[in-house]
All heavy atoms as TSV, in Angstrom:
chain	resi	resn	atom	element	x	y	z
A	1	GLU	N	N	-28.147	-17.855	11.556
A	1	GLU	CA	C	-27.451	-18.175	10.511
A	1	GLU	C	C	-26.074	-17.407	10.298
A	1	GLU	O	O	-25.707	-17.254	9.300
A	1	GLU	CB	C	-28.366	-17.734	9.356
A	1	GLU	CG	C	-29.619	-18.620	9.271
A	1	GLU	CD	C	-30.631	-18.111	8.235
A	1	GLU	OE1	O	-30.173	-17.583	7.091
A	1	GLU	OE2	O	-31.799	-18.309	8.381
A	2	GLN	N	N	-25.578	-16.961	11.441
A	2	GLN	CA	C	-24.303	-16.233	11.416
A	2	GLN	C	C	-23.189	-17.170	11.080
A	2	GLN	O	O	-23.058	-18.245	11.515
A	2	GLN	CB	C	-24.119	-15.602	12.714
A	2	GLN	CG	C	-22.812	-14.818	12.828
A	2	GLN	CD	C	-22.679	-14.111	14.186
A	2	GLN	OE1	O	-23.691	-13.348	14.538
A	2	GLN	NE2	N	-21.579	-14.185	14.981
A	3	GLU	N	N	-22.274	-16.646	10.299
A	3	GLU	CA	C	-20.987	-17.311	9.940
A	3	GLU	C	C	-19.831	-16.502	10.370
A	3	GLU	O	O	-19.864	-15.256	10.278
A	3	GLU	CB	C	-20.823	-17.564	8.498
A	3	GLU	CG	C	-21.665	-18.660	7.961
A	3	GLU	CD	C	-21.288	-18.942	6.499
A	3	GLU	OE1	O	-20.118	-19.286	6.211
A	3	GLU	OE2	O	-22.289	-18.941	5.664
A	4	VAL	N	N	-18.738	-17.165	10.826
A	4	VAL	CA	C	-17.621	-16.399	11.184
A	4	VAL	C	C	-16.428	-16.785	10.197
A	4	VAL	O	O	-16.214	-18.066	10.144
A	4	VAL	CB	C	-17.133	-16.633	12.719
A	4	VAL	CG1	C	-15.927	-15.944	12.949
A	4	VAL	CG2	C	-18.257	-15.975	13.531
A	5	VAL	N	N	-15.751	-16.027	9.550
A	5	VAL	CA	C	-14.601	-16.244	8.773
A	5	VAL	C	C	-13.410	-15.497	9.264
A	5	VAL	O	O	-13.617	-14.288	9.527
A	5	VAL	CB	C	-14.919	-16.036	7.200
A	5	VAL	CG1	C	-13.748	-16.171	6.444
A	5	VAL	CG2	C	-16.152	-16.707	6.729
A	6	VAL	N	N	-12.359	-16.116	9.504
A	6	VAL	CA	C	-11.163	-15.442	10.035
A	6	VAL	C	C	-10.065	-15.569	8.954
A	6	VAL	O	O	-9.876	-16.627	8.370
A	6	VAL	CB	C	-10.725	-15.960	11.292
A	6	VAL	CG1	C	-9.431	-15.345	11.942
A	6	VAL	CG2	C	-11.730	-16.023	12.412
A	7	GLY	N	N	-9.320	-14.519	8.690
A	7	GLY	CA	C	-8.344	-14.397	7.764
A	7	GLY	C	C	-7.415	-13.277	7.988
A	7	GLY	O	O	-7.591	-12.420	8.788
A	8	THR	N	N	-6.343	-13.247	7.211
A	8	THR	CA	C	-5.571	-11.963	7.294
A	8	THR	C	C	-5.963	-11.052	6.200
A	8	THR	O	O	-6.744	-11.461	5.344
A	8	THR	CB	C	-4.108	-12.523	6.973
A	8	THR	OG1	O	-3.951	-12.971	5.692
A	8	THR	CG2	C	-3.583	-13.507	8.028
A	9	LEU	N	N	-5.314	-9.915	6.132
A	9	LEU	CA	C	-5.628	-9.001	5.143
A	9	LEU	C	C	-5.149	-9.565	3.682
A	9	LEU	O	O	-5.921	-9.313	2.743
A	9	LEU	CB	C	-4.992	-7.676	5.228
A	9	LEU	CG	C	-5.386	-6.750	6.507
A	9	LEU	CD1	C	-4.612	-5.490	6.642
A	9	LEU	CD2	C	-6.939	-6.347	6.273
A	10	GLU	N	N	-4.291	-10.448	3.777
A	10	GLU	CA	C	-3.909	-11.073	2.403
A	10	GLU	C	C	-4.943	-12.072	2.019
A	10	GLU	O	O	-4.993	-12.269	0.740
A	10	GLU	CB	C	-2.574	-11.727	2.742
A	10	GLU	CG	C	-1.868	-12.378	1.378
A	10	GLU	CD	C	-0.574	-12.804	1.694
A	10	GLU	OE1	O	0.383	-11.996	2.283
A	10	GLU	OE2	O	-0.183	-13.980	1.283
A	11	THR	N	N	-5.633	-12.797	2.903
A	11	THR	CA	C	-6.493	-13.919	2.539
A	11	THR	C	C	-7.859	-13.681	2.648
A	11	THR	O	O	-8.774	-14.411	2.256
A	11	THR	CB	C	-6.083	-15.182	3.374
A	11	THR	OG1	O	-6.508	-14.856	4.799
A	11	THR	CG2	C	-4.645	-15.559	3.295
A	12	ILE	N	N	-8.351	-12.602	3.292
A	12	ILE	CA	C	-9.680	-12.428	3.699
A	12	ILE	C	C	-10.653	-12.342	2.545
A	12	ILE	O	O	-11.814	-12.761	2.496
A	12	ILE	CB	C	-10.041	-11.306	4.525
A	12	ILE	CG1	C	-11.405	-11.409	5.312
A	12	ILE	CG2	C	-9.760	-9.947	3.946
A	12	ILE	CD1	C	-11.445	-12.584	6.268
A	13	VAL	N	N	-10.219	-11.824	1.351
A	13	VAL	CA	C	-11.051	-11.747	-0.036
A	13	VAL	C	C	-11.348	-13.120	-0.510
A	13	VAL	O	O	-12.687	-13.366	-0.633
A	13	VAL	CB	C	-10.285	-10.827	-0.997
A	13	VAL	CG1	C	-11.054	-11.069	-2.402
A	13	VAL	CG2	C	-10.192	-9.506	-0.603
A	14	GLU	N	N	-10.478	-14.056	-0.425
A	14	GLU	CA	C	-10.721	-15.377	-0.843
A	14	GLU	C	C	-11.516	-16.069	0.183
A	14	GLU	O	O	-12.444	-16.828	-0.134
A	14	GLU	CB	C	-9.371	-16.060	-0.981
A	14	GLU	CG	C	-9.438	-17.484	-1.599
A	14	GLU	CD	C	-10.019	-17.597	-3.128
A	14	GLU	OE1	O	-9.790	-16.553	-3.763
A	14	GLU	OE2	O	-10.662	-18.474	-3.460
A	15	GLU	N	N	-11.199	-15.957	1.506
A	15	GLU	CA	C	-12.097	-16.577	2.529
A	15	GLU	C	C	-13.542	-16.208	2.507
A	15	GLU	O	O	-14.378	-17.126	2.853
A	15	GLU	CB	C	-11.417	-16.331	3.901
A	15	GLU	CG	C	-9.995	-16.867	4.045
A	15	GLU	CD	C	-9.907	-18.375	4.133
A	15	GLU	OE1	O	-10.764	-18.977	4.599
A	15	GLU	OE2	O	-8.796	-18.873	3.962
A	16	SER	N	N	-13.770	-14.957	2.268
A	16	SER	CA	C	-15.207	-14.420	2.384
A	16	SER	C	C	-15.884	-14.287	0.995
A	16	SER	O	O	-17.157	-13.935	0.910
A	16	SER	CB	C	-15.114	-13.191	3.060
A	16	SER	OG	O	-14.445	-12.135	2.326
A	17	LYS	N	N	-15.414	-14.630	-0.055
A	17	LYS	CA	C	-16.015	-14.371	-1.294
A	17	LYS	C	C	-17.357	-15.021	-1.498
A	17	LYS	O	O	-18.157	-14.481	-2.303
A	17	LYS	CB	C	-15.078	-14.632	-2.526
A	17	LYS	CG	C	-14.743	-16.080	-2.771
A	17	LYS	CD	C	-13.926	-16.184	-3.993
A	17	LYS	CE	C	-13.589	-17.736	-4.387
A	17	LYS	NZ	N	-12.727	-17.863	-5.384
A	18	ASN	N	N	-17.621	-15.996	-0.902
A	18	ASN	CA	C	-18.903	-16.812	-1.119
A	18	ASN	C	C	-19.985	-16.419	0.068
A	18	ASN	O	O	-21.063	-17.148	0.021
A	18	ASN	CB	C	-18.734	-18.212	-1.206
A	18	ASN	CG	C	-18.006	-18.672	-2.444
A	18	ASN	OD1	O	-18.183	-18.103	-3.507
A	18	ASN	ND2	N	-17.111	-19.595	-2.310
A	19	LEU	N	N	-19.662	-15.579	0.862
A	19	LEU	CA	C	-20.660	-15.056	1.939
A	19	LEU	C	C	-21.713	-14.373	1.482
A	19	LEU	O	O	-21.604	-13.572	0.582
A	19	LEU	CB	C	-19.807	-14.407	3.069
A	19	LEU	CG	C	-18.827	-15.092	3.835
A	19	LEU	CD1	C	-18.333	-14.089	4.889
A	19	LEU	CD2	C	-19.402	-16.322	4.624
A	20	PRO	N	N	-22.929	-14.536	2.023
A	20	PRO	CA	C	-24.041	-13.806	1.440
A	20	PRO	C	C	-23.908	-12.339	2.238
A	20	PRO	O	O	-23.313	-12.207	3.198
A	20	PRO	CB	C	-25.285	-14.519	2.136
A	20	PRO	CG	C	-24.740	-15.326	3.216
A	20	PRO	CD	C	-23.348	-15.567	2.945
A	21	THR	N	N	-24.603	-11.434	1.574
A	21	THR	CA	C	-24.479	-10.113	2.056
A	21	THR	C	C	-25.754	-9.798	3.037
A	21	THR	O	O	-26.722	-10.493	2.850
A	21	THR	CB	C	-24.496	-9.004	0.868
A	21	THR	OG1	O	-25.620	-9.212	0.087
A	21	THR	CG2	C	-23.346	-9.109	0.123
A	22	PRO	N	N	-25.715	-8.910	3.921
A	22	PRO	CA	C	-24.563	-7.956	4.287
A	22	PRO	C	C	-23.560	-8.737	4.992
A	22	PRO	O	O	-23.744	-9.686	5.733
A	22	PRO	CB	C	-25.231	-6.955	5.161
A	22	PRO	CG	C	-26.319	-7.607	5.803
A	22	PRO	CD	C	-26.902	-8.740	4.691
A	23	VAL	N	N	-22.265	-8.137	5.005
A	23	VAL	CA	C	-21.155	-8.683	5.674
A	23	VAL	C	C	-20.550	-7.571	6.649
A	23	VAL	O	O	-20.501	-6.488	6.175
A	23	VAL	CB	C	-20.097	-9.296	4.602
A	23	VAL	CG1	C	-18.753	-9.606	5.415
A	23	VAL	CG2	C	-20.619	-10.252	3.794
A	24	MET	N	N	-20.174	-7.992	7.768
A	24	MET	CA	C	-19.411	-7.054	8.675
A	24	MET	C	C	-18.054	-7.636	8.789
A	24	MET	O	O	-17.751	-8.694	9.002
A	24	MET	CB	C	-20.039	-7.189	9.999
A	24	MET	CG	C	-19.316	-6.232	11.082
A	24	MET	SD	S	-19.942	-6.318	12.629
A	24	MET	CE	C	-21.458	-5.415	12.511
A	25	ILE	N	N	-17.013	-6.712	8.627
A	25	ILE	CA	C	-15.534	-7.014	8.801
A	25	ILE	C	C	-14.988	-6.381	9.929
A	25	ILE	O	O	-15.258	-5.076	10.200
A	25	ILE	CB	C	-14.875	-6.583	7.558
A	25	ILE	CG1	C	-15.411	-7.347	6.377
A	25	ILE	CG2	C	-13.327	-6.841	7.661
A	25	ILE	CD1	C	-14.770	-6.937	4.956
A	26	VAL	N	N	-14.338	-7.090	10.841
A	26	VAL	CA	C	-13.716	-6.658	11.956
A	26	VAL	C	C	-12.122	-6.692	11.836
A	26	VAL	O	O	-11.729	-7.855	11.562
A	26	VAL	CB	C	-14.090	-7.265	13.282
A	26	VAL	CG1	C	-13.435	-6.756	14.432
A	26	VAL	CG2	C	-15.716	-7.321	13.528
A	27	ILE	N	N	-11.513	-5.547	11.951
A	27	ILE	CA	C	-10.235	-5.574	11.755
A	27	ILE	C	C	-9.345	-5.290	12.942
A	27	ILE	O	O	-9.781	-4.145	13.687
A	27	ILE	CB	C	-9.711	-4.732	10.547
A	27	ILE	CG1	C	-10.381	-5.162	9.246
A	27	ILE	CG2	C	-8.183	-4.570	10.327
A	27	ILE	CD1	C	-10.217	-4.180	8.160
A	28	GLY	N	N	-8.271	-5.888	13.370
A	28	GLY	CA	C	-7.456	-5.467	14.468
A	28	GLY	C	C	-7.245	-6.486	15.511
A	28	GLY	O	O	-7.773	-7.657	15.392
A	29	GLU	N	N	-6.639	-6.093	16.472
A	29	GLU	CA	C	-6.327	-7.040	17.711
A	29	GLU	C	C	-7.529	-7.593	18.343
A	29	GLU	O	O	-7.606	-8.679	18.972
A	29	GLU	CB	C	-5.452	-6.247	18.718
A	29	GLU	CG	C	-4.067	-6.039	18.188
A	29	GLU	CD	C	-3.178	-7.297	17.883
A	29	GLU	OE1	O	-3.414	-8.268	18.579
A	29	GLU	OE2	O	-2.606	-7.213	16.812
A	30	VAL	N	N	-8.729	-6.869	18.338
A	30	VAL	CA	C	-10.030	-7.243	18.940
A	30	VAL	C	C	-10.437	-8.635	18.374
A	30	VAL	O	O	-11.094	-9.354	19.091
A	30	VAL	CB	C	-10.952	-6.219	18.736
A	30	VAL	CG1	C	-11.561	-6.132	17.393
A	30	VAL	CG2	C	-12.254	-6.483	19.706
A	31	VAL	N	N	-9.976	-8.932	17.187
A	31	VAL	CA	C	-10.465	-10.299	16.543
A	31	VAL	C	C	-9.759	-11.453	17.393
A	31	VAL	O	O	-10.459	-12.515	17.553
A	31	VAL	CB	C	-9.813	-10.399	15.148
A	31	VAL	CG1	C	-10.195	-11.826	14.511
A	31	VAL	CG2	C	-10.586	-9.365	14.218
A	32	ASN	N	N	-8.716	-11.262	18.133
A	32	ASN	CA	C	-8.177	-12.246	18.952
A	32	ASN	C	C	-8.862	-12.627	20.148
A	32	ASN	O	O	-8.738	-13.563	20.890
A	32	ASN	CB	C	-6.781	-11.865	19.448
A	32	ASN	CG	C	-5.753	-11.726	18.209
A	32	ASN	OD1	O	-5.839	-12.460	17.338
A	32	ASN	ND2	N	-4.776	-10.900	18.330
A	33	LEU	N	N	-9.904	-11.698	20.427
A	33	LEU	CA	C	-10.721	-11.863	21.585
A	33	LEU	C	C	-11.960	-12.814	21.313
A	33	LEU	O	O	-12.826	-12.982	22.161
A	33	LEU	CB	C	-11.270	-10.510	22.261
A	33	LEU	CG	C	-10.022	-9.659	22.774
A	33	LEU	CD1	C	-10.714	-8.365	23.174
A	33	LEU	CD2	C	-9.360	-10.293	23.968
A	34	ARG	N	N	-12.294	-13.103	20.111
A	34	ARG	CA	C	-13.502	-13.713	19.620
A	34	ARG	C	C	-13.720	-15.053	20.386
A	34	ARG	O	O	-14.882	-15.487	20.599
A	34	ARG	CB	C	-13.554	-13.881	18.172
A	34	ARG	CG	C	-12.657	-14.921	17.590
A	34	ARG	CD	C	-12.749	-14.978	16.066
A	34	ARG	NE	N	-12.060	-16.131	15.529
A	34	ARG	CZ	C	-12.677	-17.320	15.354
A	34	ARG	NH1	N	-13.905	-17.580	15.768
A	34	ARG	NH2	N	-11.944	-18.248	14.921
A	35	ASP	N	N	-12.729	-15.727	20.743
A	35	ASP	CA	C	-12.840	-17.025	21.461
A	35	ASP	C	C	-13.341	-16.740	22.857
A	35	ASP	O	O	-14.094	-17.587	23.464
A	35	ASP	CB	C	-11.680	-17.920	21.478
A	35	ASP	CG	C	-11.283	-18.414	20.223
A	35	ASP	OD1	O	-12.151	-18.821	19.431
A	35	ASP	OD2	O	-10.118	-18.692	19.836
A	36	LYS	N	N	-12.984	-15.653	23.369
A	36	LYS	CA	C	-13.538	-15.388	24.833
A	36	LYS	C	C	-15.051	-14.841	24.836
A	36	LYS	O	O	-15.670	-14.940	25.867
A	36	LYS	CB	C	-12.558	-14.354	25.505
A	36	LYS	CG	C	-11.203	-14.883	25.769
A	36	LYS	CD	C	-10.258	-13.851	26.319
A	36	LYS	CE	C	-8.943	-14.378	26.651
A	36	LYS	NZ	N	-8.109	-13.368	27.253
A	37	ILE	N	N	-15.442	-14.102	23.740
A	37	ILE	CA	C	-16.736	-13.426	23.756
A	37	ILE	C	C	-17.710	-14.087	22.678
A	37	ILE	O	O	-18.596	-13.351	22.464
A	37	ILE	CB	C	-16.495	-11.937	23.511
A	37	ILE	CG1	C	-15.816	-11.685	22.190
A	37	ILE	CG2	C	-15.744	-11.286	24.650
A	37	ILE	CD1	C	-15.834	-10.278	21.719
A	38	LYS	N	N	-17.450	-15.180	22.437
A	38	LYS	CA	C	-18.411	-15.945	21.307
A	38	LYS	C	C	-19.696	-16.378	21.973
A	38	LYS	O	O	-19.998	-17.608	21.949
A	38	LYS	CB	C	-17.727	-17.078	20.807
A	38	LYS	CG	C	-17.157	-18.266	21.603
A	38	LYS	CD	C	-16.532	-19.284	20.835
A	38	LYS	CE	C	-16.035	-20.379	21.727
A	38	LYS	NZ	N	-15.328	-21.346	21.038
A	39	TRP	N	N	-20.526	-15.474	22.466
A	39	TRP	CA	C	-21.811	-15.765	23.156
A	39	TRP	C	C	-22.828	-16.145	22.137
A	39	TRP	O	O	-23.709	-16.770	22.408
A	39	TRP	CB	C	-22.247	-14.526	23.714
A	39	TRP	CG	C	-22.313	-13.283	22.901
A	39	TRP	CD1	C	-21.302	-12.373	22.659
A	39	TRP	CD2	C	-23.285	-12.886	22.136
A	39	TRP	NE1	N	-21.681	-11.490	21.861
A	39	TRP	CE2	C	-22.969	-11.712	21.408
A	39	TRP	CE3	C	-24.708	-13.373	21.742
A	39	TRP	CZ2	C	-23.766	-11.016	20.622
A	39	TRP	CZ3	C	-25.467	-12.654	21.091
A	39	TRP	CH2	C	-25.057	-11.500	20.357
A	40	PHE	N	N	-22.545	-15.964	20.773
A	40	PHE	CA	C	-23.454	-16.275	19.764
A	40	PHE	C	C	-23.406	-17.694	19.342
A	40	PHE	O	O	-24.335	-18.210	18.493
A	40	PHE	CB	C	-23.389	-15.278	18.546
A	40	PHE	CG	C	-21.944	-15.170	18.179
A	40	PHE	CD1	C	-21.403	-15.999	17.257
A	40	PHE	CD2	C	-21.245	-14.043	18.548
A	40	PHE	CE1	C	-20.211	-15.895	16.848
A	40	PHE	CE2	C	-19.829	-13.916	18.133
A	40	PHE	CZ	C	-19.410	-14.894	17.233
A	41	ASN	N	N	-22.307	-18.442	19.693
A	41	ASN	CA	C	-22.234	-19.717	19.041
A	41	ASN	C	C	-23.012	-20.850	19.747
A	41	ASN	O	O	-23.224	-20.759	20.932
A	41	ASN	CB	C	-20.760	-20.205	19.174
A	41	ASN	CG	C	-19.891	-19.519	18.123
A	41	ASN	OD1	O	-20.570	-18.985	17.095
A	41	ASN	ND2	N	-18.606	-19.637	18.116
């Protein structure tokens, strides 16, 4: 039941406001690697 939401610091509040808790937020350049390491999809 995992969801992935991607946004900028400017947009992430709006993008994630309807997500159920708990929520994990990853910030930084490592987010750009998610397409390479998306083993959970």
